[in-house]
C-alpha positions in Angstrom: 174.9 17.2 26.1 171.7 19.0 26.6 169.9 16.4 24.4 171.2 13.8 26.7 170.0 15.6 29.8 166.6 15.9 28.2 166.2 12.2 27.8 166.9 11.2 31.5 164.3 9.8 33.6 163.2 11.2 36.9 165.0 8.5 38.7 168.2 9.2 36.7 168.1 12.9 37.3 167.5 12.3 41.2 170.4 9.8 41.1 172.7 12.4 39.4 171.5 15.2 41.8 172.3 13.1 44.8 175.8 12.3 43.3 176.2 15.8 42.2 177.1 14.4 38.8 173.8 16.5 37.6 172.8 20.0 38.1 168.9 21.0 38.4 170.1 24.2 36.7 171.8 22.7 33.8 168.8 20.2 33.5 166.2 22.9 33.6 168.1 25.1 31.1 168.5 21.9 28.4 164.7 21.4 28.9 163.6 24.8 28.4 166.0 25.1 25.4 164.4 21.9 24.0 160.8 23.5 24.5 161.9 26.8 22.8 163.4 24.6 20.0 160.3 22.3 19.4 157.0 24.0 20.9 156.2 26.3 17.8 155.9 23.0 15.9 154.4 20.6 18.5 152.1 23.2 20.6 152.6 21.1 23.9 153.0 23.9 26.1 150.5 26.9 26.3 152.3 28.4 29.1 156.2 28.4 29.8 157.1 29.5 33.5 159.7 32.4 34.0 160.4 31.2 37.3 161.7 27.5 36.5 165.4 28.6 36.5 164.9 30.3 40.0 163.2 27.1 41.2 166.2 25.1 39.8 168.8 27.0 41.4 167.1 26.8 44.9 166.8 23.1 44.2 170.7 23.1 43.2 171.7 24.7 46.7 169.3 22.3 48.7 171.0 19.4 46.9 174.8 20.9 47.5 173.8 21.4 51.1 172.6 17.7 51.3 169.2 18.6 52.1 166.5 18.1 49.3 163.3 19.3 49.9 161.4 16.2 48.8 161.1 13.3 46.4 161.1 15.3 43.2 163.6 17.9 44.3 164.8 19.5 40.9 162.9 17.4 38.4 161.4 19.3 35.8 157.7 18.7 35.6 154.5 20.1 33.6 151.0 20.7 34.6 148.0 20.0 32.4 146.1 23.1 31.8 143.1 21.6 33.6 144.9 21.8 36.9 145.0 24.8 39.2 148.3 26.2 39.5 148.6 29.4 41.9 149.8 32.5 40.0 149.2 31.0 36.5 145.8 31.0 34.5 144.2 27.7 34.1 142.2 28.3 30.9 141.2 24.6 30.1 141.8 25.2 26.3 138.8 27.4 26.2 138.1 31.2 25.1 135.4 31.4 27.7 137.7 31.5 30.7 139.0 34.9 32.0 142.6 34.7 32.0 142.9 37.5 34.5 141.7 35.1 37.2 142.2 35.6 40.0 144.3 32.6 40.2 145.0 32.2 44.1 145.0 28.4 44.4 146.9 25.1 43.9 145.2 22.0 43.0 146.2 19.4 45.6 148.6 17.6 43.0 150.3 20.9 42.2 150.7 21.7 45.8 152.4 18.3 46.4 154.8 18.8 43.5 155.9 22.0 45.1 156.2 20.7 48.5 158.5 18.1 46.9 160.8 20.6 45.1 159.7 19.8 41.5 160.7 22.4 39.1 157.3 23.4 37.4 158.0 24.4 33.8 154.4 25.4 32.8 151.2 24.4 31.8 150.5 21.8 28.7 147.8 22.0 26.1 144.7 20.4 26.3 141.3 20.2 24.3 138.7 22.4 25.6 137.6 21.4 29.0 139.4 18.3 28.2 136.5 16.6 26.4 138.0 15.2 23.2 139.9 12.2 21.6 142.4 14.8 20.1 144.3 17.7 21.4 142.9 20.8 19.6 141.1 23.6 21.0 139.5 27.0 20.0 142.3 28.7 22.4 145.5 26.9 21.6 145.0 25.2 18.3 146.2 21.8 17.3 149.0 19.8 19.4 151.1 17.6 17.2 152.6 14.1 18.2 156.5 14.5 18.0 157.0 11.3 16.2 154.2 11.8 13.4 153.3 15.6 13.0 150.1 14.4 11.1 148.5 12.4 14.0 147.3 13.7 17.4 149.2 12.7 20.7 146.1 12.0 22.2 143.1 13.6 23.9 142.9 15.5 27.1 146.7 15.0 28.1 147.8 15.2 24.5 150.2 18.2 25.4 151.5 16.2 28.4 152.1 13.3 26.2 153.8 15.3 23.3 156.0 16.9 26.1 157.2 13.9 27.5 157.8 12.0 24.1 159.8 15.0 22.7 162.1 15.1 25.7 160.8 18.3 26.9 160.0 17.1 30.2 160.7 13.9 32.0 157.3 14.1 34.1 154.0 15.6 33.1 150.8 15.6 35.4 148.1 15.2 32.7 145.2 13.7 34.7 
């Protein structure tokens, strides 16, 4: 069943939450298991949230009360490691960024995702400063294409592309 949950689109998830045939907690648990199973091989994520399940539980409570927070309430998403995310380092694939921060701000896209109740799973890999046509960096190493491990999943949003293609997340912010 968890593989089926990992393959659903954001629209299908929202329909399931609305009809209470799907649970944001079950979906988040399924994608977190998938990340755990595949990420060592693919290197799509360089940070996985320890708060995702709490966010999913809060979303599930809102859906049960008939008051979803916004357009993406309970949908698991990822953020490319170029985009500021409050509380998490934005290292941009580089060893030159100090991971200690401070990391006090959300980029507008991150803030909008939070406002709409998305469950932010973590940060996806990117080449150093997003400036290559392949996804590798001195900080995180090589990200692999889940359909062919000998190929790249792309350039600056390669981690996001690999995560979506492998069913680790239905939505990824990668620009």
